[in-house]
Kinemage of the C-alpha trace (Angstrom):
@kinemage 1
@onewidth
@group {chain A} dominant
@subgroup {mainchain}
@vectorlist {calphas} color= white
{ca met a 1} P 0.000 0.000 0.000
{ca asp a 2} L 1.324 3.442 -0.952
{ca ile a 3} L 1.060 5.391 2.327
{ca asp a 4} L 1.457 8.831 0.677
{ca glu a 5} L -1.348 8.207 -1.806
{ca gln a 6} L -3.683 6.840 0.865
{ca tyr a 7} L -2.801 9.711 3.208
{ca asp a 8} L -3.834 12.211 0.517
{ca arg a 9} L -7.115 10.360 -0.088
{ca ile a 10} L -8.012 10.226 3.588
{ca tyr a 11} L -7.030 13.887 4.021
{ca arg a 12} L -9.278 14.989 1.120
{ca tyr a 13} L -12.133 12.919 2.506
{ca cys a 14} L -11.746 14.446 5.980
{ca cys a 15} L -11.353 17.955 4.577
{ca his a 16} L -14.651 17.695 2.727
{ca arg a 17} L -16.415 16.133 5.686
{ca leu a 18} L -15.097 18.660 8.224
{ca gly a 19} L -14.710 21.791 6.103
{ca ser a 20} L -11.413 22.695 7.752
{ca pro a 21} L -7.984 21.851 6.311
{ca ala a 22} L -6.295 22.180 9.699
{ca leu a 23} L -8.801 19.915 11.430
{ca ala a 24} L -8.642 17.462 8.521
{ca glu a 25} L -4.864 17.221 9.011
{ca asp a 26} L -5.360 16.353 12.681
{ca val a 27} L -8.026 13.734 11.951
{ca thr a 28} L -5.981 12.219 9.113
{ca gln a 29} L -2.928 11.984 11.340
{ca glu a 30} L -4.974 10.326 14.093
{ca thr a 31} L -6.427 7.902 11.529
{ca phe a 32} L -2.977 6.778 10.436
{ca leu a 33} L -1.701 6.554 14.004
{ca arg a 34} L -4.547 4.176 14.783
{ca trp a 35} L -3.857 2.188 11.614
{ca leu a 36} L -0.187 1.828 12.532
{ca gly a 37} L -1.231 0.545 15.957
{ca ala a 38} L -3.652 -2.045 14.509
{ca glu a 39} L -1.462 -4.799 13.075
{ca gly a 40} L -4.362 -6.976 11.879
{ca tyr a 41} L -5.425 -4.517 9.168
{ca arg a 42} L -2.158 -4.165 7.306
{ca glu a 43} L -3.119 -6.707 4.662
{ca glu a 44} L -3.785 -5.296 1.190
{ca gly a 45} L -7.449 -4.518 0.648
{ca arg a 46} L -8.438 -4.360 4.292
{ca ala a 47} L -6.188 -1.406 5.084
{ca leu a 48} L -8.073 1.110 2.942
{ca ala a 49} L -11.437 0.032 4.350
{ca tyr a 50} L -10.014 0.338 7.864
{ca leu a 51} L -8.645 3.826 7.135
{ca tyr a 52} L -11.969 5.069 5.764
{ca thr a 53} L -13.890 3.570 8.677
{ca val a 54} L -11.619 5.189 11.261
{ca ala a 55} L -11.647 8.536 9.417
{ca arg a 56} L -15.459 8.483 9.113
{ca asn a 57} L -15.813 7.735 12.831
{ca leu a 58} L -13.337 10.449 13.846
{ca cys a 59} L -15.164 12.988 11.674
{ca ala a 60} L -18.470 11.990 13.276
{ca asp a 61} L -16.887 12.308 16.730
{ca his a 62} L -15.836 15.850 15.893
{ca phe a 63} L -19.446 16.898 15.278
{ca arg a 64} L -20.542 15.366 18.583
{ca arg a 65} L -18.189 17.639 20.541
{ca pro a 66} L -19.199 21.161 21.560
{ca ala a 67} L -18.181 23.787 19.007
{ca glu a 68} L -15.032 25.795 19.620
{ca asp a 69} L -14.715 29.474 18.781
{ca ala a 70} L -11.291 29.278 17.160
{ca leu a 71} L -9.991 31.594 14.492
{ca pro a 72} L -9.179 29.990 11.140
{ca glu a 73} L -5.504 29.173 10.683
{ca glu a 74} L -5.530 29.894 6.960
{ca val a 75} L -6.811 32.902 5.073
{ca pro a 76} L -8.875 31.738 2.096
{ca ala a 77} L -7.563 32.695 -1.327
{ca pro a 78} L -9.646 35.201 -3.271
{ca glu a 79} L -11.979 33.531 -5.756
{ca thr a 80} L -14.024 34.817 -8.595
{ca glu a 81} L -17.677 35.300 -7.776
{ca ala a 82} L -18.788 32.579 -10.195
{ca ala a 83} L -16.328 30.027 -8.793
{ca leu a 84} L -17.369 30.880 -5.249
{ca leu a 85} L -21.065 30.503 -6.104
{ca asp a 86} L -20.429 27.143 -7.815
{ca arg a 87} L -18.511 25.954 -4.793
{ca leu a 88} L -21.267 27.088 -2.433
{ca asp a 89} L -23.922 25.395 -4.594
{ca leu a 90} L -21.980 22.135 -4.587
{ca arg a 91} L -21.365 22.339 -0.844
{ca ala a 92} L -25.085 22.970 -0.217
{ca ala a 93} L -26.063 20.093 -2.509
{ca leu a 94} L -23.628 17.734 -0.759
{ca ala a 95} L -24.990 18.843 2.619
{ca ala a 96} L -28.508 17.930 1.449
{ca leu a 97} L -27.444 14.320 0.891
{ca thr a 98} L -27.614 11.783 3.700
{ca asp a 99} L -24.364 10.943 5.481
{ca gln a 100} L -24.048 7.646 3.628
{ca glu a 101} L -24.793 9.240 0.233
{ca arg a 102} L -22.184 11.932 0.892
{ca asp a 103} L -19.637 9.308 2.000
{ca leu a 104} L -20.263 7.280 -1.159
{ca val a 105} L -19.772 10.290 -3.443
{ca leu a 106} L -16.678 11.526 -1.600
{ca met a 107} L -15.007 8.120 -1.385
{ca arg a 108} L -15.757 7.011 -4.945
{ca tyr a 109} L -15.456 10.224 -6.970
{ca met a 110} L -13.305 12.582 -4.991
{ca asn a 111} L -10.858 9.935 -3.811
{ca gly a 112} L -11.342 7.235 -6.417
{ca ala a 113} L -11.560 4.532 -3.748
{ca pro a 114} L -12.227 1.032 -5.099
{ca val a 115} L -15.761 -0.283 -4.733
{ca lys a 116} L -14.500 -3.149 -2.571
{ca ala a 117} L -12.940 -0.724 -0.057
{ca val a 118} L -16.032 1.490 0.017
{ca ala a 119} L -18.265 -1.544 0.555
{ca ala a 120} L -16.087 -2.760 3.419
{ca ala a 121} L -15.876 0.691 5.024
{ca leu a 122} L -19.638 1.186 4.930
{ca gly a 123} L -20.566 -2.413 5.692
{ca ile a 124} L -22.622 -2.939 2.533
{ca ser a 125} L -22.301 -5.148 -0.549
{ca arg a 126} L -20.522 -4.033 -3.715
{ca phe a 127} L -23.849 -4.163 -5.552
{ca ala a 128} L -25.327 -1.817 -2.936
{ca val a 129} L -22.393 0.566 -3.456
{ca tyr a 130} L -23.164 0.769 -7.192
{ca arg a 131} L -26.900 1.148 -6.647
{ca arg a 132} L -26.668 3.709 -3.843
{ca thr a 133} L -23.955 5.708 -5.597
{ca ala a 134} L -26.091 5.976 -8.726
{ca ala a 135} L -29.034 7.149 -6.611
{ca ala a 136} L -26.865 9.680 -4.758
{ca leu a 137} L -25.503 11.092 -8.030
{ca ala a 138} L -29.023 11.402 -9.440
{ca lys a 139} L -30.116 13.232 -6.284
{ca leu a 140} L -27.061 15.488 -6.502
{ca arg a 141} L -27.797 16.329 -10.154
{ca thr a 142} L -31.389 17.199 -9.250
{ca leu a 143} L -30.288 19.420 -6.376
{ca leu a 144} L -27.763 21.246 -8.562
{ca lys a 145} L -30.313 21.780 -11.350
{ca glu a 146} L -32.719 23.333 -8.844
{ca asp a 147} L -30.068 25.927 -7.993
{ca glu a 148} L -29.598 27.002 -11.631
{ca pro a 149} L -31.280 30.286 -12.609
């Protein structure tokens, strides 16, 4: 398993789930620390599912904690108005999906995770991954079309 590639995938997943690059770095680091401490999941195939499962649980744990009033560590780069609106529309559409639908879309299309790993991480069959991903994408398309002028 290529640790650097998997680290980037888990980081992107956490960043989209949490909305904070700094927090995503912390959660990603904690995910890999737990993976390194769990010797039984180092086999090829099971490692990626384990990483996604741990990352998903750590992200969920973050939202269960009381909110902190911390200042952002990074100043966002200036964006064009159109790009910002597109990004906000996509973020709103993703937020309208269920947690599992959002996880499916993020794991499969943002990170390119294999269906087998997604199925293992979510505890569903590969057929269910295909079916539910198609439904989530259709829902996402509908939500984005509703936002068009």
